[in-house]
N, C-alpha and C positions, 0 to 999 in steps of 0.2 A: 635388560635395561629397565630401571624403575621409571615411574611416572614423572618424578621430579627431574630425572635425567632427560627424558623425552621433552619436557617443557623447556629445559635449559637449552638443549640443542636446537629446538625449533623456534626459539624466540629471538635469536641474535640478528642484528642488521635488518636486511630486507625480508628475512624469513618470517618475522613476526607479522607484519602487515599482510604478507602473502598467505600465511596460514589462516589468519582471520578472514580474509576475503574468500578463501576456499570454503571455509565453514559456512559463510553466508551464501555462497553459490550452491552448496549442497543442500542447504536448508530451503532455498527458494526454488530451485530448478524443478522438482517434481510437480509443484503446482503450476509453474509456468507452462509446462508441457501438457498437463492433463486436465486442468480445470476448464470447463466451458466458459464463454464470456459471461461476466457477472453484470447484473443489474444493481444500481442503475448507473453509478458514476463511471465505472470502467467502460461500459459500452458507449456512454456519451463521449468520453474522451477518445476512444478508438474510432468511433464514427466520425467525429469532427476531424481527426487526423486523416482518415480515409478521404474525406471530402476535400481537404487541403491538397492531397495528392491528385485527386480527380480534377479539381478546378485550377490547380496551380496557383491558388491565392493563399499565400503564406502569411498574410497580415490579419485578415478578418476571420475570426473563428465562428463556424456555423454548425448547427445540427439540423440537417435537412434545410428547410427554408428559414429557420429561425436563428437569429444571431445568438451566440453563446458568450455573453460578456460577463464572465465571472472570474476567470483566472487569466494571467498573462499567457503568452504563447510558447514559452520555453519548452514545456514537456511535449507539446505537439511537434515542434521542430525535431526534437530527439526521436520521437516515435516515427516521424516521417522518414528520418535518415535510416532508422532501423528497418522499417518496412521496405524502403527502396533498396536496401542492401540485401536483405534476406528473403523478401517475399514480394508481394505486389498488393495494391489496394483492392484489386478485383478478387484476389484469392480469399480475402476475409479470414486470414489465419491470425487468431488472437495472440498466439505466442510471439509473433514478430513485434507486436505493439508493446509487449511486456518486457522486452529485453532492456530498455532503459531503466525500468524499475529494479530489475535484478542487478544491473550494474551499479545503481544507486545504493542498494543494500551492501554490495561488496565494497564500494567506496567508503561507506560509513564505517564498516568493520575495520578496514585497513587504516583509515584516518584515526579511528579511536586508538589503535595501537601506536601510531606515529606520535600523536599528541601526548598520550600517557607516558611514552618513553622519555619525554623531556623532564619528567618528575620522578618516575618510579623505575625500578629495574626492568630489564627486558622481559622477564618471566611474568611479572605483574601486568605489564603492558599487553602481552599476548593474551593473558587471561581476560583482560577487559575487552579486547576485540572479539575474542571467542564468545564471551557472554552476550555481547551485543549482536553478533552475527547469528547466534542461535536463538535469540529471543523470539517468542511467539509472534509479537507484533511486527517486528521488522521482517521476519521470514514470511509472514503473510503478505505484507505490503510489497515484498519483493516479486510477487507474481500477480500483482494487480496493476493494470495499465493506467495509472493516474499519477498525480504529482508527488505523493508523500514519501516514497522510498528515495527518489532522487533528491527531494528536498532534504531529507535526513542525511544523504550522502554529502551534498555540497555544504550544508550547514555544519556537519561534524568536521569536515575538512577545514572550513573557515575557523571553527573554534580550536582545532588542533594547531593551526598556524598561529592564532592569537595566543594560545597556551605556550608555544615555543618562544614567542616574543616576551611574554610575561616571565617565563622561567629563566630566560637569559638575564633578566634584570634582578633575579632572586637567587643567583648562584648556580643556575643550571647551565646546560650546554649552550654555546654561542648560537645565535639565530641570525642568519644573514638577511640581506634585503629581499631574498626570494620569498621568505615567509611573509613579508609585508605585502608583496604583490600577489601572492597566493591568497592571502586573506581577502583582499579587495576583489580579486577576480571571483572568488567563491561567493562573496556577498552580492556581486552583480548577477551571477548566475542564479542564486537563490531568489533574487528579486524578479528575474525574468521567468522563474518557474512558479513562484507562489507569492509574489508581491511582498508585503512587509514582514512576513513571518521570520525569515532568516535574519534580516537586519535587526529585528526586534530582539531576537535571542542574543545576538552579539552585543547590542547596545545595553541591554539590561545587565549582562554579565560585566561589562566595562564599568557601569555605574556602581554595581555591587562591589567590585574590587576597589574602586576609588573610596567608597565609604568604609570598607573593611580595613584597608591599608592606610587610610588618611594621607595618601599621596597618589600622584598621577604622573610622576616624571617619566615612567616607562612608556607612556602613550606618545611622548614626543617623537619616537621613532616610527610612528604610524603613517607619516606622509599623507596627511588628511586630504589636502587639496588634490594631490595626484590620485589618491584613492577614489575620491568622489568623481574625478574625471574618468577613471576606469568604469565606474558604475554608469556614468552618463554615456560613455562610448558604447557599452554593451547593451544597455536598455534603451537609450535614447532613440536610435533609428526606428525600432519597431514602435515605440511609444508615439513618436511623431507620425509615423505612417498610419497607425490605427486611429489616431486622433483625426487626421485628415479624411481617411476613408469612411469614418463613421460620424463625422461632424461632432466629435466629442461624446457621442452616445455611449461608447465603450466605458468611459470613465464614470459617467453618471449612473450607469447601470451596475458597474462593478462595485462602486462605492455605495451608491444609494440603494440598490436592490439586493446586494449580496453581503458586503462587509457591514454596513450600518445595521441591518436587521440582526446580524449575529451579535453585535455589541448591545443591542437594545433588548433582545429577548431570545427565547429558544426557537431559532429558525427551523421551519419545516419539521416541527415536532421533535427537534433534537435538543430540547431543554433538559437540564438536569441540575440537581442541587450541588452546592459546594461539597467537595470530597469525592465526587464521582470518579475522577481520574485516579485518585489515591486508592479507592476501594477496588478498582479494576487492575491495579498494577500487579498484584500477585499472579493473576492469570496472564496478562499481556506480556509481562517480563519473564515468564516461565521459560527455562529453568533457572534463571537468575534469582528467582524467588527465594531459593535456599539461602542466599547471602544478604537479603534485604535488611533483616533486623541488625545483623552485624555491620552493615554499611551505615545504617543510621547512627548506631553507637559510635562507630569509628569516625564518622564525619564530625561528630562533636569532640571526640577525644583528640583527634589529630588535626583540628581546625587551623592550627598555626602552621601546618605544613603548606608550602605554596601549591602543591598539586591538589590537595584536599580543598584548600580555600578556593582555588580556581574552579574545581568541580562543583562546589556548593554555589558559587556565583553564577555558574552556567545553569545549574539545575533549579535552584529555589525560586528566584524571581519569575522566570518564565512559567514554572509550574503554578505559582500563585496566580499569575495572569490568566492562565487557562482554567483554573478552578473558579476564578471570579467571572469569567466569560459566561453569559447565560446559555449560549449555544455550545454544546459539548458533543464531540464525537471521539471514539476511542483513540484514533490515530493522532489527535492534536498534539499530544506531548511527546511524540516520537523524536523530534529534534533534540530533546534533552536526555534521551536514553544513553547517549555516549557518556555523559557525566555520571549517570546512575551506574553504568558499568565500571567506570573508574573507581568509584567508592566501593563497589562490591569487590573488585579485584584487590584494592588496597586492604580491605578487611581480611581477605584470604591470606595476605602476606604475614599476618600476625596470629598468635594464638587467639582463638575465639572463645569468649566466655560462655559459661554454662547456660545462662538465660538466653543469650543471642542464639546459641546453638539449638536449644530446644524450640525456641520460637521459629527459627528458620526451618527446622525439620518439620514442625507442624504446618507451617504455611506451604512448604513445598509438597508435603503429602496431600494436603487438602486441595491444592491447585491441580496436582496430577489426577487425583480422584474426581475432581469436578470436571476436568476435561474429558476423562474417561466416561463419566456419567453423561456428559453431553453427547458423546458418541453413541452410547446406548439409546439415549432419547431420540436422536436423529434416526437411528435404525428402526426404532419402534414406530415412528411416524411415517417415514418415507422409504424404508428399505423393504426387502423381501428375503425369503430364506437364502437365496443365492448370494446375498450381501453379508451373510453372517461371518464368513471367514475374514473379510476385510474389516468389519467392525471389531471382531475379536482381536485381530492383530493390532489395530489402531488403539483400541482401549487398553490392551495389555501393555503396549509400549509407553503410552502416556501415563498410565497408572504406575508402571514400573519405574519411569523416570522420577516420579514424585516419591515413591516408596523406597527405591534403592538409594536415592540421594538422601532422603531423611534418615534411613537406617545407618548409612555410613557416616553421616554427619554426627549423629548421636554417639557413635563409636569413636569419635575424635579422629576421623580420617577425612578432613574437610576437602583436601585436594582430590582424593579418590571419589568423594561424594559429588563434587562439582563435575568431575569428568564423567561419571556415570549418568548423572542427571542430564548433562548436556548431550551426551551421545544418544541416550534413549529418547530424549526430547526431540532432537533433530529427526531421528528415525520415525518417531510417532507423528510428528508434523508432516513428514513426507508421506507416510501411510494414509493420513487423513486427507491430504490435498490430492494425492495421485491414486490412492486405492479406494477409499470409501466415498468421499464426497461426489466424484463424478458418476458413481453408480446409483446415487439416490435420484432416480430418474424423474419422480414427480416434481422436483425442484427446477428442472432444466427444460422448461417448455419451449423456449426459443431454439435451443440446440436440437431438440427432438423434432420440432417442426421443420427445421432446416434439413435434417436427415431424411424425414419423410418426403419432403418435396424434392430433394435430390434423388431419392430412389424412384420417384415418378417423373423425373426429368422436367421439373417445373421451376427450378431455380433460375432467376434471370441470368446469372453468370454462366449458366450452361448453354445459353444461346439457342435454346430450342423453343420454349414457351414464350408467348407474348409477355411483355413487361409493361408496367410494374405490377406487382402483386398488391391487391387491396385487402385491408384487414379491418374487421369490425369487432370491437370489444376487447382488444388486447393491443396496447400501445407502448410496450416496453422497449427501451433503447436497444436491448440485445437482439430483438427481432429486426429492427432497422439495420443494425450492423450485419446480421446474417443475410438479409434479403436484398440489401442495397439501398442507396440514398433515395431513390425515387419511390420507395415503398409508400403506399397510400394508407393513412391511418384515420380516415374520415368517418366511416360509419356504414350501416347496413345498405343504404341507398347506393353508395359508391361500390360496395362489394357486389351488389346485384348488377350494377352496370359493368363491372369488370368481367363477370361471367358472360354476360351478353356479348361483350366485346372480345370473347375468347381468351380472357386472361384469368389466371388463378385468383381465388379469393379465400381468405381465412375468416371464419365466423365463430365467435364465442357463443355458447348456448343461450346466454341472456339476450343476444341480438338475433337469435334464430328466427323468431316469429316475424320481426320487422324485415329481416332479409328475405324471407319467403314472400311476404306481401309485396315488397319492392320488386322482386324477381317476377312475380305474377303480373304486376302492372306493366312491366317491360316486355311481357310475352316470352320470357326466357325460362329455361330449365337448368337444373344443376345436378351434377353427379358428385357424390362424396367419394374422395379417393384416400383420405386418411383421417383418423380421429386421434387426438392427443388429449389425455386427461392428466391433470396435475395441479400444482399450486403456484400461483403468482406470489412468490415469497416477499416481494417488495410491498405488497398490500395485504398479504395474508388471506387472499381469496382463492378458493378452489375454482378450477376452470376446466371446461371441456371445449376444445377447439377443433373445428372441422375444416378440412381443406376441400374446396369445391372447384370443379371445372365444368365447362359446358359438355353435355353428353357426346357431342360430335367432335370434341376437341381432339386433334391428332398430335398434339405437342409431345405426348409421351412416346410416340413411335420413334424408334431409332432411325435417323436419316440414312 
């Protein structure tokens, strides 16, 4: 059976969305299971969710004693449901918090196929979903327990439903009222997950289509008042509850301290010039990179086609907004990647010109080699000889994805080139996330501290040592997630007091002298039971962390 026959058989009916979702699942699963908790956003989200389950307060979001008034509550509810089903907050198993992100990536890939099928043939729609599901950015967000993969999922589904309605008024298949209700439900969920981003993507696309078509009659079927009522019913109860519970502070901080600074300047050193997202796209969209030049050419050539016009309306305005936004992070443009995948798949359905073919091959080869070079660089900084096999496998697969795709593309075998790049790219991403990255031990200070304390029966959840643990000089969210909500992050005086009170303490070398002084003043003594050296990659600081207990502490003895 040829590759074309496989694509044809696997793309009909429900099979296309299911295959695309499976690809996204396979791309994201290795990292979900193997990667330690990440600093800082993932661990903040996970810890806030754990506290929701511990306190049974599902309205006010908190990280330890501090309110976390930056994002709406939606992702925390989804994570709480996942943890309650598959784990428990006491277990601190990060994979359970990541399941909603993996489901969001799968939803995005499946929705990409369903929406594309309203305009293109089943094979092209499947290719679009496969490209999105395998993309480096989405498959990375699929194993990070925060908002972005699920936001991509519900936003892509909303845009797919909108596309169905637009297509029906442009000679495409009929779209029933279910598409209208699905659109509004997804807009409501996107709002509950990340505020205005999802609605913004849809609104900008609608405005762009009105301008391009010079007509808006198809919007009459949108049932606007009922749709806005759905948004109000979904978002309103929590919005009202959090307003009352915080006396309105949630909104003043979410808008004044989080959203407004991002609009005014590069918040938290995340500023970047116009073009940042575009320059990163060959890496983040990999292995879709192969088809990007052809997608750009095809978007202009076939701009009168309803599907291409819709994809451009979805992609271009939102992309420009994020390029103009002073604060930039790589994942910001992820809700538009479904449109990028549509254009790439549409380009693959036609003969690809020589210039587009050579440019796509060059970009793909460079992206694959750049990713492989990054693997070698990570190994040189943080690996040891025992990690060489994992680095070789990862670098080989990523470089192979770029080079094999480029070679076949130049030889005028675009379908085989795309399949090869996609397959090797997914395998390379899995090898990176599950094989190499977790082995780079200097990067995972919190995970190693957790393991060392567990070996010495000092973890609070083991119920043996007195709690909470006091920490001086290292205050990353991943450590709070590992050690529990009550973890004290105050300083050397509190670490000394913890040892005197027969509790464990963790002290970074820069706080060692102050810790010893405070300990002597309290008449205490400390015994070192573990020493962890590595890098706080959030700050770029090398660190040496020591775990201390009182010399007469019997907590490590087995009951």
